[in-house]
Structure formats: structure tokens, C-alpha cells
C-alpha positions in Angstrom: 63.6 -16.6 53.2 61.0 -14.3 54.8 57.2 -14.5 54.7 55.4 -11.2 55.5 52.7 -11.8 58.3 49.9 -10.2 56.2 50.9 -12.2 53.1 51.1 -15.3 55.2 47.5 -14.7 56.5 46.1 -13.8 53.2 47.6 -16.8 51.5 46.1 -19.1 54.1 42.7 -17.4 53.8 42.8 -17.9 50.0 43.7 -21.5 50.4 40.9 -21.9 53.0 38.4 -20.4 50.5 39.7 -22.7 47.8 39.3 -25.7 50.0 35.7 -24.7 51.0 34.7 -24.3 47.3 36.1 -27.8 46.7 34.0 -29.1 49.6 30.9 -27.2 48.5 31.2 -28.7 45.0 31.7 -32.2 46.5 30.3 -32.6 50.0 31.8 -36.0 50.2 35.3 -34.5 50.3 35.8 -34.3 54.0 39.5 -33.5 53.7 38.7 -30.4 51.8 36.5 -29.4 54.7 39.4 -30.2 57.0 41.7 -27.9 55.0 39.2 -25.1 55.0 39.0 -25.2 58.8 42.8 -25.4 59.4 43.7 -22.8 56.8 40.9 -20.4 57.8 41.8 -20.5 61.4 45.5 -19.9 60.7 44.5 -17.0 58.4 42.3 -15.2 61.0 44.8 -15.7 63.8 47.7 -14.4 61.8 45.9 -11.4 60.4 44.3 -10.2 63.6 47.5 -10.8 65.6 49.3 -8.8 62.9 47.2 -5.7 63.7 48.0 -5.9 67.4 51.7 -6.6 66.6 51.9 -3.4 64.5 50.6 -1.4 67.4 53.0 -2.9 69.8 54.3 -6.5 70.1 53.8 -6.5 73.8 50.0 -6.5 73.2 50.2 -10.1 72.0 51.6 -11.6 75.2 49.9 -12.8 78.4 49.2 -10.2 81.0 51.0 -12.4 83.5 54.2 -12.4 81.6 57.1 -10.8 83.4 59.0 -7.9 81.9 62.3 -9.7 82.0 61.0 -12.2 79.5 60.2 -9.4 77.0 63.7 -7.9 77.6 65.2 -11.3 77.0 63.3 -11.6 73.7 64.6 -8.2 72.5 68.1 -9.3 73.4 67.9 -12.5 71.3 66.2 -10.5 68.5 68.9 -7.9 68.2 71.5 -10.7 68.5 69.9 -12.2 65.4 69.0 -15.5 67.1 65.2 -15.1 66.6 63.1 -13.4 63.9 60.7 -11.6 66.2 60.8 -10.6 69.8 57.9 -13.0 70.5 59.3 -16.2 69.0 60.0 -17.8 72.4 57.0 -16.2 74.3 53.5 -17.7 74.7 51.1 -15.3 72.9 47.3 -14.9 73.1 45.0 -17.0 71.0 42.6 -15.8 68.3 39.7 -15.1 70.5 41.8 -13.2 73.0 43.4 -11.1 70.2 39.9 -10.1 69.0 38.8 -9.3 72.5 41.8 -7.1 73.1 41.1 -5.2 69.9 37.5 -4.7 71.0 38.5 -3.5 74.4 40.9 -1.0 72.8 38.0 0.1 70.6 40.0 -0.6 67.5 37.8 -3.4 66.1 35.6 -1.8 63.4 32.9 -3.0 61.1 30.7 -4.9 63.6 27.5 -4.0 65.4 27.1 -5.3 69.0 24.8 -8.2 67.9 27.3 -9.1 65.1 30.2 -9.0 67.5 28.8 -11.7 69.8 27.9 -13.9 66.8 31.3 -13.4 65.3 33.1 -14.2 68.6 31.0 -17.3 69.0 31.9 -18.5 65.5 35.6 -17.9 66.2 35.4 -20.0 69.4 33.7 -22.9 67.5 36.2 -22.6 64.6 39.1 -22.8 67.2 37.5 -25.8 68.8 37.3 -27.6 65.4 40.8 -26.6 64.6 42.2 -27.9 67.9 40.5 -31.3 67.4 41.9 -31.6 63.8 45.3 -30.5 64.8 45.7 -33.0 67.6 43.6 -36.0 66.6 40.5 -36.0 64.5 37.0 -34.7 64.1 33.4 -36.0 63.9 30.8 -33.3 63.1 28.0 -32.2 60.9 29.4 -30.5 57.8 26.5 -28.1 57.7 27.4 -26.9 61.1 31.0 -26.2 60.0 29.6 -24.4 57.0 27.5 -22.1 59.2 30.5 -21.4 61.4 32.7 -20.5 58.4 29.7 -18.5 56.9 29.3 -16.5 60.1 33.1 -16.0 60.6 35.0 -15.6 57.3 33.0 -12.9 55.4 32.5 -11.0 58.7 36.2 -11.3 59.5 37.2 -9.9 56.1 34.8 -6.9 56.6 36.3 -6.3 60.1 39.9 -6.6 59.0 39.3 -4.1 56.1 37.5 -1.6 58.4 40.1 -2.0 61.2 43.1 -1.5 58.9 41.4 1.6 57.5 40.6 2.9 61.0 44.2 2.5 62.1 45.5 4.3 59.1 43.1 7.2 59.8 44.4 7.4 63.4 48.0 7.4 62.2 47.3 10.3 59.8 45.3 12.3 62.3 47.3 11.7 65.5 51.0 12.1 65.9 50.7 10.5 69.4 49.0 7.4 68.1 51.4 7.2 65.1 54.3 7.1 67.6 52.8 4.2 69.4 52.5 2.1 66.2 55.4 -0.3 66.2 55.0 -1.2 62.6 53.6 2.1 61.3 55.7 2.2 58.2 54.5 -1.3 57.1 50.8 -0.9 57.9 49.0 -2.4 54.9 46.2 -0.4 53.1 45.6 -2.7 50.1 42.2 -4.5 49.8 42.2 -8.0 51.4 39.7 -9.2 48.8 42.0 -7.8 46.1 45.0 -9.6 47.5 42.9 -12.8 47.8 42.0 -12.6 44.1 45.6 -12.6 43.1 46.1 -16.0 44.8 42.6 -17.4 44.2 40.6 -15.6 41.5 37.3 -17.2 42.6 37.7 -15.8 46.2 35.0 -13.1 45.9 32.4 -15.6 44.6 33.2 -18.0 47.5 32.9 -15.2 50.0 29.5 -14.3 48.5 28.5 -18.0 48.7 29.5 -18.1 52.4 27.4 -14.9 53.1 24.4 -16.0 51.2 24.2 -19.7 51.9 25.8 -20.0 55.3 25.8 -16.7 57.2 23.2 -17.2 59.9 22.6 -13.5 60.7 22.1 -12.6 57.1 19.9 -15.6 56.4 17.7 -14.7 59.4 17.4 -11.1 58.2 16.3 -12.2 54.7 13.9 -14.8 56.0 12.5 -12.3 58.6 11.7 -9.5 56.1 10.6 -11.4 53.0 6.8 -11.7 53.0 6.5 -9.6 56.2 3.9 -6.7 56.5 4.2 -4.0 59.1 0.8 -2.4 59.5 -0.2 1.2 60.3 3.3 2.6 60.2 3.3 6.4 60.9 5.3 8.8 58.8 5.7 12.6 59.0 7.3 14.3 56.1 8.1 18.0 56.0 9.1 19.5 52.6 10.4 23.0 52.3 11.4 24.3 48.9 12.3 27.7 47.4 12.9 26.7 43.8 15.8 28.3 42.0 16.7 30.8 44.7 20.3 31.4 45.7 23.1 29.2 44.8 22.6 25.6 43.5 21.9 22.8 44.2 18.2 23.4 43.9 16.8 20.7 46.0 14.2 20.8 48.7 14.8 20.3 52.4 13.3 17.0 53.5 12.6 16.0 57.1 11.2 12.5 57.9 10.0 11.2 61.2 8.3 7.9 62.0 9.4 4.6 60.5 11.9 6.6 58.4 14.1 9.1 60.3 16.4 11.4 58.4 17.0 15.0 57.5 18.3 16.1 54.0 18.9 19.5 52.6 20.8 21.2 49.8 24.1 20.4 51.6 23.4 16.7 51.5 23.9 15.8 47.8 27.1 14.9 46.1 25.6 15.3 42.7 22.9 17.4 41.2 21.6 15.6 38.1 17.8 15.4 37.8 16.3 12.1 38.9 15.1 11.4 35.4 18.7 11.3 34.2 20.0 9.2 37.1 17.6 6.2 36.9 19.0 2.9 35.9 22.6 3.9 35.7 25.7 3.1 37.6 25.7 6.6 39.0 22.6 5.9 41.0 24.4 4.5 44.0 26.8 7.4 44.2 24.2 10.1 45.0 22.9 10.0 48.7 20.2 12.5 48.2 18.3 13.7 45.1 15.0 15.4 45.0 12.8 17.5 42.7 9.5 19.3 43.3 7.1 19.8 40.3 4.4 22.4 40.5 1.8 22.3 37.7 0.6 25.5 36.3 -2.7 26.1 38.1 -6.1 26.7 36.3 -7.5 29.9 37.9 -11.2 30.9 37.9 -11.5 34.5 39.0 -14.1 35.7 41.5 -16.5 38.1 39.7 -16.5 40.5 42.6 -12.7 40.6 43.0 -10.6 39.9 40.0 -7.4 39.2 42.1 -9.1 36.3 44.0 -10.7 33.1 42.8 -10.4 29.3 42.9 -7.3 27.6 41.6 -6.8 23.9 40.7 -3.3 22.5 40.4 -1.0 19.7 41.5 2.2 19.3 43.5 4.6 16.5 43.1 7.7 15.4 45.0 10.1 12.8 43.7 13.1 12.0 45.9 15.7 9.3 46.5 17.7 9.0 49.7 20.4 6.5 50.2 22.1 5.4 53.5 25.0 3.1 54.0 23.5 1.9 57.3 19.8 1.1 58.0 19.7 0.8 61.8 19.7 4.6 62.5 17.2 5.3 59.8 14.6 2.5 59.7 12.4 2.0 62.7 10.0 -1.0 62.6 8.5 -2.8 65.6 10.3 -5.9 66.9 12.9 -5.7 64.0 15.8 -3.9 65.6 18.3 -6.8 65.4 17.3 -7.7 61.8 17.6 -4.1 60.7 21.1 -4.0 62.1 22.0 -6.6 59.5 21.0 -4.4 56.6 23.0 -1.9 54.6 22.7 0.3 51.5 19.1 1.3 52.4 17.5 3.3 49.6 14.2 5.1 50.0 12.5 6.2 46.7 9.8 8.6 47.6 7.0 9.9 45.4 4.2 12.2 46.5 1.4 13.4 44.2 -1.3 15.8 45.3 -4.1 17.4 43.3 -5.6 20.4 45.0 -8.4 23.0 44.9 -7.8 26.3 46.8 -8.9 29.8 47.3 -6.1 31.8 45.8 -4.7 35.2 45.0 -3.6 35.7 41.4 -2.2 39.1 40.3 0.1 40.0 37.5 3.1 39.1 39.7 2.0 36.8 42.5 0.2 33.5 43.0 -0.7 32.7 46.6 -2.7 29.7 47.9 -4.8 31.3 50.6 -7.1 28.5 51.8 -7.2 24.8 50.9 -10.7 23.6 49.8 -9.9 20.0 49.0 -7.0 17.8 48.1 -6.6 14.2 46.8 -3.3 12.4 46.4 -1.0 9.5 47.3 2.3 9.0 49.0 4.4 6.0 47.9 7.8 4.8 49.2 9.9 2.0 47.8 12.5 0.7 50.2 15.5 -1.3 49.0 18.2 -2.8 51.1 20.7 -5.6 51.0 22.1 -7.6 53.9 25.2 -6.2 55.4 28.3 -7.5 53.7 27.0 -8.1 50.2 29.5 -6.5 47.8 27.1 -6.8 44.8 23.4 -6.9 44.4 21.7 -10.2 44.1 18.0 -10.6 43.2 17.3 -13.1 45.9 19.3 -11.1 48.5 17.8 -7.7 47.9 14.9 -6.8 50.1 12.2 -4.6 48.7 9.4 -2.9 50.8 6.5 -0.9 49.5 4.6 1.7 51.5 1.5 3.6 50.3 -0.9 6.0 51.9 -3.7 8.2 50.7 -3.5 12.0 51.1 -6.2 14.5 51.8 -6.8 18.0 53.1 -6.3 16.9 56.7 -3.1 15.0 56.4 -1.2 16.8 53.7 -1.7 20.6 54.1 0.6 23.0 52.3 1.4 26.7 51.8 2.5 27.9 48.3 3.5 31.3 47.1 5.1 31.9 43.7 6.1 34.7 41.5 4.7 34.9 37.9 6.3 35.5 34.5 4.8 38.3 32.3 2.7 35.6 30.5 1.2 34.4 33.9 3.2 31.2 34.2 4.8 30.3 37.5 8.4 31.3 37.9 11.1 28.8 39.2 11.4 30.8 42.4 8.7 30.1 44.9 8.0 29.2 48.5 6.5 25.8 49.3 6.0 24.4 52.8 4.3 21.0 52.7 3.6 18.9 55.8 2.4 15.2 55.5 1.3 13.3 58.5 0.0 9.9 57.6 0.2 6.1 58.2 0.2 3.0 56.0 1.4 -0.5 55.6 4.9 -1.6 54.6 5.0 -4.9 52.6 8.3 -6.6 51.9 8.6 -9.0 49.0 
């Protein structure tokens, strides 16, 4: 009989989640809580050690171990007396395993703040496991729940990301692939998928741990909801040439201030108009979509020069930008740590500007020469979920609203367009639009 290390760890994790659900449904069942601690600790230790073992079994032993002990282990292994070269050797514990992976820069899926919190939860889980293993335990069940909430979902994220990272290294580096002791057996299947085969309710219990017990996520939700950030500056630069050149026909968009990003026609992965994308499952698959609408201007000619006059029209930008991580994009005062806990940040941007300009209007050209007055509004809807949520939840999704009034001073533009024979604007034009404003962001 043989039990694969990964299957061993996944089985224990599934049973740990099953036990935690049983405890959550009946808080008086202290033995269910005990089983969740023992099973979960065994699962994490097995799975994280498995990663180091596949790189090289030697990485699991103490730095003080003499080489002759390793040689002896190999001798007994090849003689068939033990199942692995480390069976009779003292190996590192769970915390030390994670620290080694971190030192090797192989541990993925954690920000610096999360790493410290994760390591702290691992230490506390180990402490509870040791007490239960050797004698008994007296503790606050809510405290255990917080430790499991901080540790289990985050551990699953890290294991998934680290396995994926190792596979990428194997594929891209012959040298690293040679170092991998168990390269041929490195697993690529989803841990959550494997868990579901053993315990179908595993995803819902993981979500429960994230939502009700994960300290970092709960702090982020509590911090943002109801919070207002006043006078947040934003600079937007919009450059659009209409339907010139090869598609996709989207404007270049540069944002600086509380949102920092740069998008251009090379950014999208899909080119459907926004109106076709709203409300559908496709929405999350498109990182950048944008459209500029230029209304046909009403032109009053100058009696002394028929090519010049006053034009009234409107400009509109509608854009959606999606980022997997929020910390490099969103910049709000005293919120850096909380922003690091967010993911799937989406900014839905709408700018509407009515204008009156001195303009040139010939049979072929329309050119805004001088802005006389403008009136408009910039609105941005921010959406994000705490890092780790696999699905959206109404009480977990954070929504922020930003609005600012636009005028001649803070939203100047330059517009030149070619005309159709009937005088209507062609789809090829040149628009440069700069917005420099500030407003309040309110999270609900």
C-alpha cells in the first residue's frame, strides 16, 4: 500500500474542512474543533514539505545534520528497508519549511503583510496541535477559528501559486528542472478541485473561513465600508484617433493620482463595445475596454468668414479597466495595508463634457480652435473584492464612487476631425483631452 504525499495532504485538508464545518454548525462539538486543528496542521505540513521534497529531499533536513546520515538514508532506501531517504532523519517543522521556501523566493501568492500574518497563524496552529497531540487543550473557540481563517484559505492560495510557479520554472529553465528531484511527479491539478472530490462542500467552507474568520480580509472590509476619502486628485489624459490604422479602435488612457495606470490599444484582450459587454460573464475577461463618443456639433458661421464660427457639441468617454491586484493601482492615504488585501479592482469611468468653441468648419475639416466654455462631469465607480474570494459576494464586494465637476480650466481638449460629404464627422479624428481635477471617494 502506498499513499502519495500530495493526496495524503489533500485528504487531511478535506477532513479538516469537514470537521470545521461540523464545529461551525454546532459550536458545542469541541471534538470537531480538535479534528479540524489536527487534520489541518497535518495537511499543511505534508503539502508544504512535499514542495521542498520535490526540489530536493535534503532541503527538509536540519542544517546541522551530517552528510553521512544522508548517505546512510540513501543506502537503506535503495536496500528497500525504508520508503524514503528521510524516514529515519529529523526533518524541519511546518514553520521552518515555509521559511525555507520564502528564503528561496519560491513561496508565491503572499504580500509582505500577508506573509507575517500567515506565519503567525501557522505558529499558533502548531502550538494548538502540539497541545492536543500530547495532552489536551483549553482555549477560546473563536480564537481557533481566526487562526484557521487566517491560515487555511491563504495556505491554499499559496500552495496553488507556488506549484504553478515551480512548473513555470521547470518549463523555462533546464538547469532548474535538473535540480527538481521529483520533477516528473510535480502536481498541476487544482487543490480546490481535489478537495471537492473528497468533500464536495470544501469550497463553501473555504469561503466561510475567508469571510467570517480571516482577520486581514475582515479588517479590509470594515476599513473601507462607509469610508470617505476627501479631495482625491486625478489626472486623466485621453488620446484617440478614431478608426485609424488597424483595430482595436480604443483610446490611449493615462491616469495619475489616486488611480495609476496606462492603457492603450495593445492592452485589451477583446474588442466588443461596452454596451454589449455589460452584465455578462464576459465582463471579467476584458482588462481594458473604452469608447469615445463625439456628438455632431451645431455650427453657427461667422458672417465675416464663412469657414469660422461658434460650435456647440459634446464629448463622452466610457471606459472599464480591470486589474487583478489593487496595490499598484489604487493610492489612498493611510490605506496601503488594506489595499494590499484587495484584488480584482475594476474602475468604470465615464466622462461627459458639453462645450462651446471657436471652430473652423470647411467642406472637409472640423477643428476646435479655442475653447469658450465647457460644462461636464467625471464619475468613476470602483469595485473590488478582498483577496482570496473566488466568487463575488454582495457583502464582500467593496464599491467606491468618485465624482468631480469639469469646466474649461480643468478639462481642456483639442479636437480635429475630417468630414463626410454631408458634413457629418468621420470616424477618423484626432482628440487630445486632459483632465486635472479632484473629488471625494465614498465607499459603501
